[in-house]
C-alpha positions in Angstrom: 0.0 0.0 0.0 1.0 3.5 -0.6 1.6 5.6 2.6 0.3 9.2 2.4 3.2 11.6 2.4 3.7 13.9 5.3 2.6 17.4 4.8 5.5 19.8 3.8 7.2 21.4 6.7 6.1 25.2 7.0 9.1 27.2 8.0 7.0 30.2 9.4 8.2 32.5 12.2 7.2 31.4 15.5 7.4 32.9 19.0 8.5 36.5 19.8 10.4 38.7 17.4 14.0 39.1 17.6 15.2 42.8 17.8 17.9 43.5 15.2 19.7 46.8 15.1 22.3 48.0 12.6 24.5 51.1 12.9 26.8 52.5 10.2 29.2 55.4 10.7 30.3 55.8 7.1 33.7 57.0 6.1 34.4 59.7 3.4 33.1 57.4 0.6 29.6 56.4 1.8 28.3 55.6 -1.6 30.7 52.5 -1.7 28.9 50.9 1.1 25.7 48.7 0.7 24.1 46.1 2.9 21.4 43.4 3.0 19.7 41.1 5.5 18.7 37.7 4.3 16.0 35.5 6.1 16.6 31.8 6.7 15.1 31.0 3.3 17.6 33.2 1.6 15.3 36.0 0.7 16.3 39.6 1.1 14.1 41.2 3.9 15.9 44.5 4.2 18.6 46.4 2.2 20.4 49.7 1.8 18.5 50.1 -1.5 15.3 50.6 0.4 16.8 53.2 2.9 18.0 56.8 2.5 21.7 57.1 1.2 24.5 57.0 3.8 26.1 60.3 4.3 29.8 61.0 5.2 30.2 61.1 9.0 26.5 60.8 9.8 25.4 57.9 12.0 22.9 55.6 10.2 20.6 53.6 12.4 18.2 50.8 11.3 15.9 48.6 13.5 13.8 45.6 12.5 12.0 43.0 14.3 12.9 39.6 12.8 10.7 36.5 13.0 11.9 33.6 15.2 12.7 30.4 13.4 13.5 27.5 15.7 14.7 25.1 13.0 18.3 23.7 12.9 20.6 25.5 10.6 18.1 28.2 9.9 20.0 31.5 10.3 19.7 35.0 9.2 22.6 36.6 7.4 23.7 40.2 7.4 26.0 41.1 4.4 27.8 44.4 4.1 29.9 45.3 1.0 32.2 48.0 -0.1 32.4 48.4 -3.8 36.0 49.8 -3.7 37.2 47.0 -1.2 38.8 49.2 1.4 35.9 48.7 3.9 34.9 51.4 6.2 37.9 53.5 7.2 38.1 54.5 10.9 36.6 56.3 12.7 33.9 54.9 10.6 32.5 51.4 11.5 29.4 49.2 11.4 27.9 47.2 14.1 25.0 44.8 14.5 23.1 44.1 17.7 20.6 41.3 18.4 18.4 41.5 21.5 20.3 44.7 22.5 23.7 42.8 22.6 26.6 43.6 20.3 27.1 40.8 17.9 29.7 42.3 15.7 31.5 45.7 15.3 34.0 46.2 12.5 35.9 49.0 10.6 38.8 48.6 8.3 39.3 46.6 5.2 36.7 44.4 3.5 35.0 43.9 0.1 32.3 41.8 1.7 31.6 40.9 5.3 28.9 38.2 6.2 27.6 37.6 9.7 25.1 34.7 10.2 23.0 34.5 13.5 20.3 32.2 14.8 16.9 33.6 15.9 16.7 30.8 18.5 20.2 31.4 20.0 20.0 32.2 23.7 21.2 35.8 23.5 21.4 37.6 26.8 18.8 40.3 27.3 20.8 42.6 29.7 22.2 46.0 28.7 24.0 46.3 25.4 27.6 45.5 25.1 29.9 48.4 24.3 33.5 48.4 23.0 
């Protein structure tokens, strides 16, 4: 006999949202910098194309509530690129925070920098970490 197949797994967000914050202090060449956030399916859910252009020396701040996916190996990915390849020159930087905690802060050379993070990780919920 033929057994009925199990229904397809639906990878829909579950649980509370995960607060995500991005801050970019551009260097003297802000037009070289672009960024995207990919959901666990690989779809772009936010990008620099949808936001106001970065301005030299002006702090850019972006916040988004991301859905929670509690499925193994299902991560969000943040990608930032510098078209010239010299990254964001100090004192400029970018930083990403999850649940108010600093996940990454970087300045200096890069053409592309990727950071993956889980929406089900047990991130501390205390005050933000600073450098």
